[in-house]
N, C-alpha and C positions, 0 to 999 in steps of 0.2 A: 529234614531236608536231606536228600541224597548228596553224597560227596561229588563235587564236580569232576568231570573227566579231565585228566591232565592235558594241558594245551597241545603238546605235540601229537598225542594220540587222537585228540578231538579233531585237529586239522587233517590228520590222515584219514579219519573216518568220514569227514565232510567230503574230501576229494574222492573217496571210494563211492560214496552215495551219489554224488553228482555224476560220476562216470557211469554208474548203473542207470541213473535217470536218462542220461544222454543216449544210452544204448537201448532204451526201452523200445519195444516193437510198435506200440501204439503211439502214433505221432501226436494225437490230441492229449493223451495222458502225459507224454514227455513235455510238450509245450506248456501244459498247465503246471506241472511240477517245477519246471524252470522259471516260469512266471512267478510262482509262489516264492521260490528262493530269492528272486530278484526283488520282489516287494518287501520281503523280510530284511534284505540287505539295505534297501532304501530307507526303510523305517528306522533301522539301527543307525544308519549314517546320519539321518536328520536328528535323532536323539543325541547321538554323540557330539555332533556339531554344536548343538545347543548347549550341552554340558561344557564343552570347551569354551564357548562364548561366555557363559556365566562364570566359569572358573577364571577366565581372563580379566573379568571386571573387578573381582574382589576375592579376598581370602575365603576359602570354602567354609561353610558353617561347620563348627565342631573341630576344625583343624587346629592343632596346637603348634603349627609352624615347624614341625620336625618330620623329615622324610623317614622312610622305613629303615634306611641305613644309619639313622641317628644324626645326619647332617641337618643343620638349621636351614630352613627355607626362608624366603623373603616374599611375603604376600602372595599375590596372584601368580606372579612369575615363578615363584618357588613351588606353588601347588601344581602348575602346569609341568614343571620339570619333574616333579614327583610322579605325576601321571605318566609322563613320557618314559620314565625309568622303570616303571612297574612291569614285571615280566608277563602279567596277564593283560594289562591295559595297552601297553605299547604295540603289540602285534595287531590288536583290534583297531587302534588309531591308524596304523600303517595300512591295514586292509582298506580302510575308507579314505585314505589320503588326507588324514587329519592330524598327523603327528606334528607337534609344535616345533620340533627340531628338523630342519630341512635335511634332505638326503646328503648333500655334500658335507655338511657339518658332522653328521653321524658317521660318514665314511672316515673323516679325519679323526674322530674320536676312536674309531676302531684301530686305525693305523697307529695312533699314539699309544694305545693299550699294548700293541704287539711289538712296538719298536725296541723296548728294552731287551726282549728275547732275541730279536734280530741282531741287535748291536752286540749282544754277548757272544754271538757267533761270527762277528766281524761283518755283518751285513746291515742292510737297511731296505726300505721300500719307498718307492716314489709313485705318487699318483700321476699317471700319464693322461687319463681322460675319463670323464664321466658324461656320457651322452646317451639320451633315451634310455636311461636305467642300466646301461652296460658300463661296467667299471673296468678300466684297464690300469694295471699296476705293473711296476718293474721292480723285480727283486734284484738288489745290488749286493756285491760282495759274496758273503756267506760260503766260505770254504770252497773256493774254486776247485773243480774236479772232484768234489765230494757229493755225489748225487743224493745219497740218503739224507744228508744234512739239508740240502736244498729242498727236497720234498717235505721234510719235517717242517721247515720254515714256511713253505707254501701252505701246508695244512694249518699251521698256526694263524697265518694271515686269513685264510678262508674262514676259519672258526670265528675269529674276531669280527670280520666283515658281516657274517651271517648273524652274529649276536646283535650288532648295532644297526645293521641295514639289511634285514632279510628281504626287503622289498625291492632290491636290485633285480634286474631281469637277466643279467649275465655278468660273469667275472672272468677276466683273462689276466693271468699272471705271467709276465715275460721274464726271462732270465732264469728259469728253472731248468736244471740239467736233468735230462731223462736218465733213468738208471740204465746201466748196461744190461743186455739181455741175460737172463738167468742161464747158467750152465745146465745142460740137460741132455737128454737122449738125442743123439743124431742118428737118423736112419742110415743103415749101411748103404742103401741105394744112393743117398746124397753124397757119400764119400766116394763111391765107385764112379759116379758120373764125372768126376773131375780127373 
């Protein structure tokens, strides 16, 4: 059996292929290809939904009650949490809106993961709003007047959010100081004009 394509590369390839299909010159071929993709997604969603339903009823056959990270799980709930934490299964569940952990909870998990780093820099992050998949956060503290530190902390927040909640549709982080413009070449004409 061939080695599976790593998830990030596979997702990139899917996006590339869908874009090529959408740009096809033959409208019938394009419509047929998009219909095929939709049918496959529907089939996968139905199968995954059924798997989640079965897993929610009882301990999965053959499971020893231990998650891949070594933590003890507890029955069906533990098995669902194990699925939700798996790096290959979780994105698939999110794609089909089947993830057993709701989006607000996953956002809070991400923020809790990044808070120790933020606090070590004298900062914190506050959830302002989560509406229609758009997440608004406010970066607090974090070396006032130190733009590079603010940007580093913002990047850490974004990384944690996209690890736990890649299915958000937008992210706004308030309180980030923009870096000063880089020193560089100033055209002589700009100086003479003044």
